[in-house]
C-alpha positions in Angstrom: -30.4 -32.2 9.5 -32.1 -35.4 10.4 -31.7 -37.2 13.7 -29.7 -39.9 12.0 -27.5 -37.3 10.3 -26.9 -35.7 13.7 -26.3 -39.0 15.4 -23.6 -39.9 12.8 -21.6 -36.7 13.6 -20.8 -38.1 17.0 -18.1 -40.2 15.2 -16.4 -37.0 13.9 -13.7 -35.3 15.8 -15.4 -31.9 15.7 -19.0 -31.0 16.2 -21.4 -29.9 13.4 -22.6 -26.3 13.3 -25.6 -26.7 15.6 -27.3 -24.9 18.4 -25.8 -24.8 21.9 -28.2 -27.5 23.2 -27.5 -29.8 20.3 -23.8 -29.3 20.9 -24.4 -30.3 24.6 -26.1 -33.5 23.4 -23.2 -34.1 21.0 -20.7 -33.8 23.8 -22.8 -36.1 26.0 -23.0 -38.7 23.2 -19.2 -38.6 23.0 -18.9 -39.2 26.8 -18.1 -35.6 27.8 -20.8 -35.1 30.4 -19.0 -32.1 32.0 -18.8 -30.1 28.8 -22.5 -31.1 28.0 -23.5 -29.8 31.4 -21.5 -26.6 31.1 -23.3 -25.8 27.8 -26.8 -26.8 29.0 -26.7 -24.8 32.2 -26.0 -21.6 30.2 -29.3 -21.8 28.2 -32.0 -20.3 30.4 -35.2 -21.6 28.7 -37.5 -24.6 28.8 -35.3 -26.5 26.3 -32.2 -25.8 28.3 -33.9 -27.0 31.4 -34.9 -30.3 29.6 -31.4 -31.0 28.5 -30.2 -30.1 32.0 -32.8 -32.6 33.5 -31.7 -35.3 31.1 -28.0 -34.8 32.1 -28.8 -35.0 35.8 -30.9 -38.1 35.2 -27.9 -39.6 33.4 -25.6 -38.6 36.2 -28.0 -40.4 38.7 -29.0 -37.2 40.5 -32.7 -37.8 40.3 -33.8 -35.1 42.7 -31.9 -32.5 40.8 -33.3 -34.0 37.5 -36.8 -33.7 38.8 -36.3 -30.0 39.5 -35.1 -29.4 36.0 -38.0 -31.5 34.5 -40.4 -29.2 36.4 -38.6 -26.1 35.0 -38.8 -27.6 31.5 -42.6 -28.3 31.9 -41.7 -31.9 30.9 -42.8 -35.1 32.6 -40.0 -37.0 34.3 -38.6 -39.4 31.8 -38.8 -43.1 32.7 -37.7 -44.6 29.4 -34.1 -45.4 28.5 -31.5 -42.6 28.4 -30.9 -43.3 24.7 -34.6 -42.9 24.0 -34.7 -39.6 25.9 -31.5 -38.4 24.1 -33.2 -39.1 20.8 -36.4 -37.3 21.8 -34.4 -34.3 22.9 -32.3 -34.2 19.7 -35.4 -34.6 17.5 -37.2 -31.8 19.4 -34.2 -29.5 19.1 -33.8 -30.4 15.4 -37.5 -29.8 14.9 -38.0 -33.2 13.2 
């Protein structure tokens, strides 16, 4: 699945068959931050920490986001949330 393919599924009423973290990004893109956060916090690896960081950045909780960026071994994002969402989705899709 390409990034554009994944992005287009946001318009559908049900998610595509993807990993938990992509599912979290799917819910985030549809405006369901709470469900995205529930999914991301259950993935205990660097990718889960990165999605978790992005979500707290989006929420506006920058100190919490910084903690999760450190856990993810990722630099703190300073670009737009949309750009970070795309980077995350691309990384998780391995594209």
